[in-house]
TIBA-206662 format. One record per residue (C-alpha): x, y, z; residue in three letters. Coordinates in pm, whole numbers, plus 50000, padded with zeros to 5 digits. Layout:
<node <X, Y, Z>, 'ALA'>,
...
// end
This chain:
<node <78681, 79565, 89424>, 'MET'>,
<node <78492, 79912, 89469>, 'GLN'>,
<node <78650, 80221, 89317>, 'LEU'>,
<node <78658, 80422, 89609>, 'ARG'>,
<node <78641, 80844, 89588>, 'TYR'>,
<node <78711, 81130, 89821>, 'ILE'>,
<node <78674, 81454, 89725>, 'ARG'>,
<node <78832, 81744, 89915>, 'PHE'>,
<node <78969, 82088, 89930>, 'LYS'>,
<node <79331, 82136, 90022>, 'ALA'>,
<node <79659, 82361, 89894>, 'MET'>,
<node <79355, 82648, 89746>, 'GLY'>,
<node <79205, 82359, 89539>, 'CYS'>,
<node <78988, 82076, 89410>, 'PRO'>,
<node <79134, 81740, 89521>, 'CYS'>,
<node <79032, 81404, 89515>, 'GLU'>,
<node <79158, 81040, 89540>, 'ILE'>,
<node <79038, 80716, 89367>, 'ARG'>,
<node <79124, 80399, 89467>, 'PHE'>,
<node <79021, 80055, 89448>, 'PHE'>,
<node <78949, 79859, 89755>, 'HIS'>,
<node <78713, 79595, 89865>, 'HIS'>,
<node <78643, 79647, 90251>, 'ASP'>,
<node <78425, 79977, 90402>, 'ASP'>,
<node <78613, 80036, 90665>, 'ALA'>,
<node <78980, 79982, 90531>, 'GLU'>,
<node <78914, 80200, 90229>, 'ALA'>,
<node <78806, 80425, 90519>, 'GLU'>,
<node <79139, 80445, 90724>, 'ARG'>,
<node <79326, 80498, 90374>, 'LEU'>,
<node <79122, 80768, 90339>, 'ALA'>,
<node <79223, 80938, 90654>, 'ASP'>,
<node <79596, 80827, 90607>, 'ILE'>,
<node <79608, 81056, 90281>, 'CYS'>,
<node <79418, 81352, 90404>, 'LEU'>,
<node <79645, 81343, 90706>, 'THR'>,
<node <79944, 81377, 90477>, 'GLU'>,
<node <79820, 81642, 90277>, 'ILE'>,
<node <79695, 81817, 90551>, 'ARG'>,
<node <80061, 81775, 90706>, 'ARG'>,
<node <80197, 81932, 90447>, 'LEU'>,
<node <80012, 82170, 90351>, 'GLU'>,
<node <80013, 82285, 90736>, 'ALA'>,
<node <80451, 82275, 90739>, 'LYS'>,
<node <80466, 82444, 90394>, 'TYR'>,
<node <80182, 82673, 90328>, 'SER'>,
<node <80245, 83092, 90296>, 'ARG'>,
<node <79890, 83162, 90416>, 'TYR'>,
<node <79988, 82989, 90710>, 'LEU'>,
<node <80148, 83176, 91023>, 'PRO'>,
<node <80322, 82836, 91203>, 'ALA'>,
<node <80425, 82698, 90878>, 'SER'>,
<node <80807, 82585, 90800>, 'VAL'>,
<node <80794, 82891, 90497>, 'THR'>,
<node <80680, 83149, 90700>, 'ASN'>,
<node <80915, 83125, 91006>, 'GLN'>,
<node <81217, 83098, 90717>, 'ILE'>,
<node <81084, 83427, 90553>, 'ASN'>,
<node <81033, 83575, 90906>, 'ASP'>,
<node <81376, 83545, 90971>, 'ALA'>,
<node <81469, 83678, 90618>, 'ALA'>,
<node <81801, 83952, 90704>, 'GLY'>,
<node <81859, 83786, 91034>, 'CYS'>,
<node <81938, 83480, 91157>, 'ASP'>,
<node <81957, 83105, 90996>, 'PRO'>,
<node <81678, 82909, 91054>, 'VAL'>,
<node <81694, 82534, 91133>, 'MET'>,
<node <81545, 82294, 90847>, 'ILE'>,
<node <81449, 81922, 90902>, 'ASP'>,
<node <81560, 81692, 90629>, 'PRO'>,
<node <81201, 81689, 90427>, 'GLU'>,
<node <81255, 82039, 90439>, 'THR'>,
<node <81630, 82032, 90291>, 'SER'>,
<node <81533, 81828, 90026>, 'ALA'>,
<node <81291, 81996, 89858>, 'LEU'>,
<node <81543, 82328, 89877>, 'LEU'>,
<node <81756, 82055, 89686>, 'ASP'>,
<node <81541, 81987, 89409>, 'TYR'>,
<node <81470, 82366, 89360>, 'ALA'>,
<node <81831, 82460, 89364>, 'HIS'>,
<node <81869, 82183, 89079>, 'THR'>,
<node <81592, 82326, 88912>, 'CYS'>,
<node <81749, 82672, 88945>, 'PHE'>,
<node <82045, 82595, 88804>, 'ASN'>,
<node <81898, 82381, 88509>, 'GLN'>,
<node <81635, 82625, 88414>, 'SER'>,
<node <81937, 82901, 88380>, 'ASP'>,
<node <81797, 83056, 88650>, 'GLY'>,
<node <81396, 83048, 88568>, 'LEU'>,
<node <81263, 82821, 88816>, 'PHE'>,
<node <81355, 83026, 89120>, 'ASP'>,
<node <81139, 82980, 89471>, 'VAL'>,
<node <81253, 83314, 89571>, 'THR'>,
<node <81042, 83484, 89272>, 'SER'>,
<node <80685, 83471, 89509>, 'GLY'>,
<node <80752, 83827, 89625>, 'VAL'>,
<node <80692, 83963, 89278>, 'LEU'>,
<node <80327, 83895, 89360>, 'ARG'>,
<node <80334, 84258, 89485>, 'HIS'>,
<node <80450, 84364, 89184>, 'LEU'>,
<node <80156, 84230, 88945>, 'TRP'>,
<node <79857, 84176, 89155>, 'HIS'>,
<node <79442, 84229, 89145>, 'ASP'>,
<node <79366, 84572, 89091>, 'GLY'>,
<node <79660, 84745, 88905>, 'LEU'>,
<node <79528, 84962, 88629>, 'LEU'>,
<node <79865, 85018, 88472>, 'ASP'>,
<node <80157, 84826, 88454>, 'THR'>,
<node <80405, 84871, 88691>, 'PRO'>,
<node <80646, 85111, 88720>, 'PRO'>,
<node <81051, 85043, 88638>, 'PRO'>,
<node <81099, 85163, 89047>, 'SER'>,
<node <80849, 84880, 89122>, 'GLU'>,
<node <81065, 84638, 88921>, 'PHE'>,
<node <81348, 84756, 89055>, 'GLU'>,
<node <81254, 84746, 89410>, 'LYS'>,
<node <81092, 84373, 89419>, 'TRP'>,
<node <81351, 84249, 89178>, 'LEU'>,
<node <81608, 84336, 89424>, 'ALA'>,
<node <81500, 84084, 89660>, 'ILE'>,
<node <81467, 83816, 89413>, 'VAL'>,
<node <81731, 83507, 89347>, 'GLY'>,
<node <81850, 83189, 89492>, 'TRP'>,
<node <82177, 83223, 89459>, 'GLN'>,
<node <82173, 83449, 89747>, 'LYS'>,
<node <82047, 83220, 89944>, 'VAL'>,
<node <82299, 83080, 90209>, 'ARG'>,
<node <82234, 82713, 90312>, 'ARG'>,
<node <82353, 82414, 90457>, 'THR'>,
<node <82167, 82070, 90518>, 'ALA'>,
<node <82085, 82196, 90813>, 'THR'>,
<node <81970, 82590, 90753>, 'SER'>,
<node <81921, 82812, 90552>, 'ILE'>,
<node <81953, 83200, 90578>, 'ALA'>,
<node <81742, 83487, 90381>, 'LEU'>,
<node <82039, 83733, 90346>, 'PRO'>,
<node <81782, 84031, 90289>, 'LEU'>,
<node <81495, 84207, 90425>, 'ALA'>,
<node <81196, 84099, 90300>, 'GLY'>,
<node <81349, 83791, 90078>, 'MET'>,
<node <81113, 83551, 90050>, 'GLU'>,
<node <81079, 83175, 89990>, 'ILE'>,
<node <80781, 83018, 89807>, 'ASP'>,
<node <80687, 82628, 89812>, 'PHE'>,
<node <80411, 82663, 89576>, 'GLY'>,
<node <80649, 82541, 89303>, 'GLY'>,
<node <80669, 82222, 89424>, 'VAL'>,
<node <80447, 82124, 89738>, 'VAL'>,
<node <80112, 82035, 89574>, 'LYS'>,
<node <80342, 81806, 89355>, 'GLU'>,
<node <80546, 81688, 89625>, 'TYR'>,
<node <80247, 81591, 89817>, 'ALA'>,
<node <80066, 81406, 89494>, 'ALA'>,
<node <80391, 81184, 89469>, 'ASP'>,
<node <80378, 81118, 89918>, 'ALA'>,
<node <80022, 81037, 89890>, 'THR'>,
<node <80018, 80797, 89618>, 'LEU'>,
<node <80339, 80637, 89797>, 'ALA'>,
<node <80122, 80548, 90094>, 'LEU'>,
<node <79853, 80412, 89936>, 'LEU'>,
<node <80147, 80182, 89753>, 'SER'>,
<node <80287, 80110, 90100>, 'GLN'>,
<node <79947, 80057, 90223>, 'GLU'>,
<node <79919, 79764, 89960>, 'GLY'>,
<node <79684, 79935, 89735>, 'VAL'>,
<node <79745, 79832, 89358>, 'ARG'>,
<node <79543, 80079, 89155>, 'ASP'>,
<node <79484, 80474, 89268>, 'CYS'>,
<node <79499, 80795, 89131>, 'LEU'>,
<node <79610, 81106, 89346>, 'VAL'>,
<node <79490, 81471, 89199>, 'ASN'>,
<node <79542, 81746, 89398>, 'LEU'>,
<node <79433, 82070, 89170>, 'GLY'>,
<node <79550, 81903, 88830>, 'GLY'>,
<node <79860, 81771, 88949>, 'ASP'>,
<node <79817, 81406, 88915>, 'ILE'>,
<node <80000, 81117, 89045>, 'ALA'>,
<node <79885, 80736, 88915>, 'VAL'>,
<node <79949, 80397, 88978>, 'LEU'>,
<node <79838, 80077, 88822>, 'GLY'>,
<node <79469, 80032, 88567>, 'ARG'>,
<node <79106, 80094, 88618>, 'LEU'>,
<node <78900, 79742, 88674>, 'ALA'>,
<node <78887, 79684, 88322>, 'ASN'>,
<node <79271, 79679, 88272>, 'GLY'>,
<node <79256, 80042, 88065>, 'GLN'>,
<node <79506, 80277, 88178>, 'PRO'>,
<node <79363, 80574, 88375>, 'TRP'>,
<node <79225, 80838, 88150>, 'GLU'>,
<node <79338, 81211, 88227>, 'VAL'>,
<node <79149, 81538, 88058>, 'GLY'>,
<node <79351, 81821, 87932>, 'ILE'>,
<node <79159, 82145, 87975>, 'THR'>,
<node <79174, 82326, 87653>, 'HIS'>,
<node <79297, 82670, 87710>, 'PRO'>,
<node <79093, 82874, 87513>, 'GLU'>,
<node <78793, 82696, 87598>, 'LEU'>,
<node <78707, 82670, 87963>, 'PRO'>,
<node <78546, 82331, 88016>, 'GLY'>,
<node <78634, 82176, 87765>, 'GLN'>,
<node <78904, 81912, 87708>, 'VAL'>,
<node <79187, 81913, 87432>, 'ILE'>,
<node <79340, 81594, 87455>, 'ALA'>,
<node <79273, 81268, 87642>, 'SER'>,
<node <79594, 81110, 87776>, 'ILE'>,
<node <79635, 80730, 87940>, 'GLN'>,
<node <79851, 80730, 88208>, 'VAL'>,
<node <79971, 80346, 88362>, 'GLY'>,
<node <80202, 80456, 88649>, 'SER'>,
<node <80364, 80788, 88668>, 'GLY'>,
<node <80225, 81134, 88678>, 'ALA'>,
<node <80079, 81411, 88474>, 'ILE'>,
<node <80070, 81795, 88549>, 'THR'>,
<node <79941, 82124, 88301>, 'THR'>,
<node <80069, 82471, 88362>, 'SER'>,
<node <79875, 82749, 88206>, 'GLY'>,
<node <79791, 83088, 88208>, 'SER'>,
<node <79455, 83049, 88142>, 'TYR'>,
<node <79283, 82977, 88519>, 'GLU'>,
<node <79545, 83176, 88732>, 'ARG'>,
<node <79604, 83555, 88609>, 'PHE'>,
<node <79536, 83899, 88700>, 'ILE'>,
<node <79357, 84142, 88403>, 'ARG'>,
<node <79499, 84520, 88338>, 'ILE'>,
<node <79239, 84696, 88123>, 'GLY'>,
<node <79162, 84426, 87855>, 'ASP'>,
<node <79476, 84221, 87871>, 'LYS'>,
<node <79524, 83912, 88101>, 'LYS'>,
<node <79883, 83858, 88246>, 'PHE'>,
<node <79976, 83533, 88347>, 'SER'>,
<node <80043, 83393, 88727>, 'HIS'>,
<node <80392, 83265, 88593>, 'LEU'>,
<node <80627, 83569, 88655>, 'ILE'>,
<node <81008, 83531, 88473>, 'ASN'>,
<node <81209, 83576, 88782>, 'PRO'>,
<node <81520, 83762, 88551>, 'VAL'>,
<node <81260, 84022, 88445>, 'THR'>,
<node <80968, 84063, 88640>, 'GLY'>,
<node <80783, 83972, 88349>, 'ILE'>,
<node <80476, 83755, 88341>, 'PRO'>,
<node <80520, 83469, 88106>, 'ALA'>,
<node <80336, 83535, 87754>, 'ASP'>,
<node <80493, 83272, 87492>, 'ASN'>,
<node <80271, 82939, 87558>, 'LEU'>,
<node <79917, 82868, 87689>, 'GLN'>,
<node <79963, 82607, 87843>, 'SER'>,
<node <80176, 82290, 87877>, 'VAL'>,
<node <80136, 81922, 87987>, 'THR'>,
<node <80395, 81687, 88093>, 'VAL'>,
<node <80420, 81298, 88151>, 'VAL'>,
<node <80673, 81224, 88433>, 'ALA'>,
<node <80770, 80974, 88646>, 'PRO'>,
<node <80691, 81155, 88982>, 'LYS'>,
<node <80450, 81475, 88948>, 'ALA'>,
<node <80727, 81688, 89138>, 'ILE'>,
<node <80938, 81646, 88793>, 'ILE'>,
<node <80637, 81716, 88584>, 'ALA'>,
<node <80568, 82008, 88725>, 'GLY'>,
<node <80867, 82214, 88727>, 'SER'>,
<node <80949, 82100, 88368>, 'ILE'>,
<node <80623, 82258, 88302>, 'CYS'>,
<node <80691, 82577, 88451>, 'THR'>,
<node <81024, 82612, 88330>, 'ILE'>,
<node <80880, 82569, 87981>, 'ALA'>,
<node <80599, 82825, 88056>, 'MET'>,
<node <80871, 83084, 88146>, 'LEU'>,
<node <81124, 83032, 87851>, 'ARG'>,
<node <81043, 83185, 87491>, 'GLU'>,
<node <80860, 82938, 87232>, 'GLN'>,
<node <81166, 82808, 87051>, 'GLU'>,
<node <81362, 82717, 87346>, 'GLY'>,
<node <81051, 82597, 87541>, 'ALA'>,
<node <81023, 82327, 87287>, 'LEU'>,
<node <81398, 82251, 87259>, 'ALA'>,
<node <81388, 82222, 87631>, 'PHE'>,
<node <81082, 81990, 87600>, 'LEU'>,
<node <81216, 81773, 87361>, 'ASN'>,
<node <81517, 81738, 87530>, 'SER'>,
<node <81388, 81570, 87837>, 'THR'>,
<node <81253, 81272, 87627>, 'HIS'>,
<node <80949, 81277, 87793>, 'LEU'>,
<node <80580, 81281, 87675>, 'PRO'>,
<node <80414, 81661, 87645>, 'PHE'>,
<node <80155, 81850, 87510>, 'LEU'>,
<node <80177, 82224, 87451>, 'SER'>,
<node <79993, 82497, 87332>, 'VAL'>,
<node <80083, 82807, 87183>, 'ASP'>,
<node <79963, 83170, 87166>, 'LYS'>,
<node <79834, 83086, 86848>, 'LEU'>,
<node <79622, 82782, 86963>, 'GLY'>,
<node <79874, 82531, 86795>, 'THR'>,
<node <79940, 82230, 86946>, 'CYS'>,
<node <80310, 82054, 86994>, 'HIS'>,
<node <80446, 81752, 87140>, 'GLY'>,
<node <80420, 81392, 87112>, 'SER'>,
<node <80112, 81373, 87313>, 'LEU'>,
<node <79819, 81398, 87030>, 'GLN'>,
<node <79530, 81658, 87024>, 'LYS'>,
<node <79157, 81512, 87020>, 'GLU'>,
// end
């Protein structure tokens, strides 16, 4: 068996797939299947692509409902569950708050801007059936960015498994799904980036099956003066997350690990740790002082 590496860019991130296979032609076919699926999901849900389902829904905001397929409905069902379980902190309508916090700001936004954008945020405002969705307010949007990359990692891993691949790793911009083991029988090992020391690893986690994701404010942020503001924004207050530096979670699926990370990042530190502990999943969080918490061991 030979370890195959596929490196590519998708969903705005560097990505890679690793799997073991003895046959070159078959390995190439499997790589094509994986890339096709990832490109399909990117084309379907990216807000950067005008023809995407996301933009079809957003373009109809304030007008008639848009018909959706079962896959989209299932993703929205999951978003609905996350919204309820997070007390409204995980909200796929909060993407419009990127207009509030954006590159080039010289100062924090004024109260009038908060009022303007928060008025069109709120999953509870969305009207939905199993086959349709309607955004009732003009300018309102949904954004699948908080679930689709993780969903794509899970879907790609499932494809490889269905094709008979027993040992593989899918890494879509740090959202990682794994199956099986390395050739030496050891679990896959995933390095967790140190939030204060770019390029260095704060912990190495062995994962035999399932997924591991990390959310943090150390890679994506905007700077106003000498202060950094996270890309993760509280949909209730409009204020960027400023409690934990990063959260890593190991879960059965990447979509589950990713949403748990996001919810924890948006909570106050005490509430975040209580929430993470309540999931009974392995995690590692790093607070603002650089202190690590959780069951995953720091190096």
